[in-house]
N, C-alpha and C positions, 0 to 999 in steps of 0.2 A: 542521597543515594543517586548515582547516575550510572547508567549502563548504556552502551551503544555498540552496535555491530553493523557491518556492511558486507553484503554478498555480491559477487559478480557471477551471475548465473547464465547458463545457456538458454536460448529461447526454445525450450522444450517443455512439454506438458509435465514431465516428471520433476521439473524444478519447482513447480508450484507447491506441492505438499512438503518439499524440503524447507522452503522458506516459512511455511505455516507452522511446521513442527518446531523449528528453531525459535520462532516467536512465542509459541505456546510454552515451550520448555523454559525460556528465559523468564516469562511472566509468572509461571508456576513457581520457579525457584525463588524469584523475588518476593512472591506473596501477593500478587495481584488477584483481585476478586475474579473467580472463574467466569462470571457473566461478561465482565469487561474484556477478559482475555479472549473469550469466544467471539464477541463482536469484532474486535480488532483482527482476529485471525481470519474471519470470513471476509472482512474488508480487504485484508492483505491478499487473500486468495483471488479475489476479483481483480485487484490491481495487477497482480502477477499474470493472471490469465489474459488480461488485456494486452500486457506487454508481449506475451508469447504470441498472441494472435495478430496484433496490429503493429508490433515493433519491428517491421521489416526494414530493408535497406533505406537509410536516410542519407543525408549529405556527407556524413563522414565514412560511409561504406561499411561500418561495423554493425552488421545486422544479426549476428549470431548470439548476442548477449544482451542482458539487461542487468540493472543494479537495484538492489533492495537495501535500504538503510533504515535502521530502527533506533530510536532514542527513547529510553525511559529516564526521564530527568525530573526529579521532584515529584510533582503530582500529575504529570502529563506524559503521555506516550505519543511520539510523532513518528510517522512512517512515511518514507518516500520511495517510490518506484519510478525509475527512469529507464527509458529504452533509447534505441538509436534509430528509430523509424522516422517517418515523415513528420511526426508531431501532430498537434491539433490545429485545425484550421482556425483563422481568426474568428469566424462566426461561432464555432464550437466553444472557444474560450470565453466569449462574451455572453453566450446564451445560457439561461438557467438550465440545470440538469433536469431532464424530464424523464418520467417513467416510460418504459416501453409498453406497447400494447400487451394485454394479458396473453394473447396467443403467440407472441413473438418468441422465437427460440434464442435470440441474441438481443443485446442492447440494454440489459438490466444492470450491468456492472457498476457504472458510475453512480446511478441512482441508489443502488444498494449501499455503496460506500458512503454516500451522503447521508443515508438514513442511520447508519451504524456509527458514524464518527461525529464529533462535535464541530469540527471545522474541516473543510475540504478545499484544496486549491488544485486546479488543473492548469497546465501551461506547457511551454516548450523550453528546452535548454537554451539559455542565452547564447546567441552567435553560432549555434550548431543545430543540426537536426535532432529530433527526438522529443518524445513526450515526457512530462514529469507529472505524476499524480502524488500529492502529499496530503496527508490527513492526520488529525490528532484527536485525542480523547483524554478527558480528565480521568485519572486512575482512582479506583477504590481498592482498598487493601483488605485482605483477610485479617481476622483478629490475631492470628498466630504468625503474621508475616515477618520473616526474618530481616528483610531489608527495607522496612518502611521509611519513606522520605521524612526528613525532619525539617 
């Protein structure tokens, strides 16, 4: 079983729950375990919130949108969020993701994504401005799952 979808969303806070609901609906319909679905939906919300907040005008000038792509393929779900902002600095891409101070109001997103996913990659779009955060997680299925991978 393989399902994928891609959304082109406005950099607006209202787009975050839209992406999250679509992911949750897809995984519920496919029969993914609710705990796995919840973890991935929180990670997706964090990645989308980062794109909304930090995905401002980059080299290509398209600062009003970002893209979310999700793949449920076999036993794994892979999610990618890409924006058109300035991207990650070289130091950020090389440094390990660290937790924010407990009193901090911001800075927990990438750390939370790393805790909820099995694998995380942060980088920039090749040859263009913009950050790309991708993460994946091994799926578990409900016993009554209609679309279990074979």
